[in-house]
C-alpha positions as CSV (number, residue, x, y, z in Angstrom):
1,M,100.3,99.9,100.8
2,K,101.5,101.1,97.4
3,K,103.7,104.2,97.5
4,T,104.1,106.9,94.8
5,N,107.3,108.2,93.5
6,K,105.8,110.4,90.8
7,H,107.1,113.7,92.2
8,T,110.6,112.4,92.7
9,S,110.9,111.5,89.0
10,Q,109.5,114.9,88.0
11,G,111.8,116.7,90.4
12,M,114.8,114.9,88.9
13,V,114.0,115.9,85.4
14,L,113.3,119.5,86.3
15,G,116.4,119.6,88.5
16,M,118.6,118.4,85.6
17,C,117.2,121.0,83.2
18,L,117.7,123.8,85.7
19,G,121.0,122.5,86.7
20,L,122.1,122.3,83.1
21,S,121.4,126.0,82.5
22,M,123.1,127.0,85.8
23,G,126.1,124.7,84.8
24,V,126.4,126.5,81.5
25,A,126.4,129.9,83.2
26,L,128.9,128.7,85.9
27,G,131.1,127.0,83.2
28,S,131.1,130.2,81.2
29,A,132.1,132.3,84.2
30,L,134.9,129.9,85.1
31,E,135.9,129.5,81.4
32,S,135.4,125.7,81.6
33,T,132.0,124.8,80.2
34,A,133.0,121.2,80.0
35,M,133.2,121.0,83.8
36,G,130.2,123.4,84.5
37,I,127.6,121.4,82.6
38,P,128.0,118.0,84.3
39,M,128.4,119.7,87.7
40,G,125.3,121.7,87.2
41,M,123.3,118.7,86.1
42,C,124.4,116.6,89.1
43,I,123.6,119.4,91.6
44,G,120.2,120.0,89.9
45,L,119.4,116.3,89.9
46,A,120.2,115.9,93.6
47,I,118.2,119.0,94.6
48,G,115.2,118.0,92.3
49,A,115.2,114.5,93.6
50,A,115.3,115.7,97.3
51,L,112.4,118.1,96.8
52,G,110.4,115.6,94.8
53,A,110.9,113.0,97.6
54,L,109.6,115.4,100.2
55,K,106.5,115.9,98.1
56,D,106.0,112.2,97.6
57,K,106.4,111.6,101.4
58,E,103.6,114.2,102.0
59,V,101.4,112.6,99.3
60,N,102.0,109.0,100.6
61,R,101.2,110.2,104.2
62,Q,97.9,111.8,103.0
63,V,96.9,108.7,100.9
64,E,97.7,106.4,103.9
65,E,95.7,108.6,106.4
66,K,92.8,109.8,104.3
67,G,92.8,107.6,101.2
68,Y,90.7,109.8,99.0
69,T,89.0,108.0,96.1
70,I,86.9,109.6,93.3
71,K,83.2,108.5,93.9
72,A,81.5,110.6,91.2
73,M,82.1,113.3,88.5
74,E,79.7,115.7,87.0
75,E,80.2,118.4,84.4
76,T,78.7,121.8,85.6
77,V,76.2,123.8,83.7
78,Q,78.8,126.2,82.3
79,G,80.9,123.4,80.9
80,K,84.1,125.0,82.2
81,E,84.6,122.8,85.3
82,Y,83.6,119.5,86.9
83,S,82.2,118.8,90.3
84,V,84.1,115.8,91.7
85,T,82.9,113.9,94.7
86,I,85.7,112.3,96.7
87,V,85.4,110.0,99.7
88,S,87.9,109.2,102.3
89,K,88.6,105.9,104.0
90,A,86.5,107.1,106.9
91,G,83.5,107.6,104.6
92,E,83.7,111.5,104.6
93,E,82.6,113.0,101.4
94,K,83.9,116.2,99.9
95,V,82.9,117.9,96.6
96,V,85.8,119.6,94.8
97,T,85.6,121.8,91.7
98,V,88.1,120.9,89.0
99,P,88.8,123.1,86.0
100,I,88.2,121.5,82.7
101,G,91.8,121.9,81.7
102,Q,93.1,120.0,84.7
103,M,90.4,117.3,84.1
104,A,91.8,116.7,80.6
105,G,95.4,116.8,81.8
106,E,95.0,114.5,84.8
107,N,92.5,112.2,83.0
108,F,90.5,111.5,86.2
109,S,88.0,108.6,86.4
110,V,85.8,107.1,89.1
111,G,87.8,104.9,91.5
112,N,91.1,106.9,91.1
113,V,93.1,107.5,94.2
114,V,93.7,111.2,94.6
115,F,95.1,113.7,97.1
116,L,94.4,117.3,98.0
117,D,97.2,119.7,97.2
118,D,98.0,122.9,99.1
119,D,95.4,124.8,97.0
120,G,92.6,122.4,97.8
121,L,92.6,120.9,94.3
122,I,92.9,117.2,93.6
123,E,95.7,115.5,91.9
124,Q,96.3,111.9,90.9
125,A,98.3,110.1,93.6
126,F,99.7,107.5,91.1
127,D,100.6,107.5,87.5
128,D,98.5,105.4,85.2
129,E,101.2,102.7,84.9
130,D,101.5,102.6,88.7
131,E,97.9,101.6,89.2
């Protein structure tokens, strides 16, 4: 089965950015900005990659066990959200409400493999180039 590494990549980028800012602060405090910046970036990259890998492991487990796929999408009457029907490997159907902003950002379409996050919203399991 195909595995996702979407969150590991995102975690590395965010970790490097946060690590860079912490490295500048650390370097300024130690009067050695030239050492603080690369140290902060490396530490941030490692922490971000580790946290992203944990999230990817959780997503891959859910995709393997449940395997949610988008079956149908319908815009609601108010036009501020979509009603998305997802179906698991076992044939269980769920209807999830997706805000219009998330729908535009995620670019969902029928047949996409998705997972349920901690808030009960759906997210793409794979990037477009992974599918």
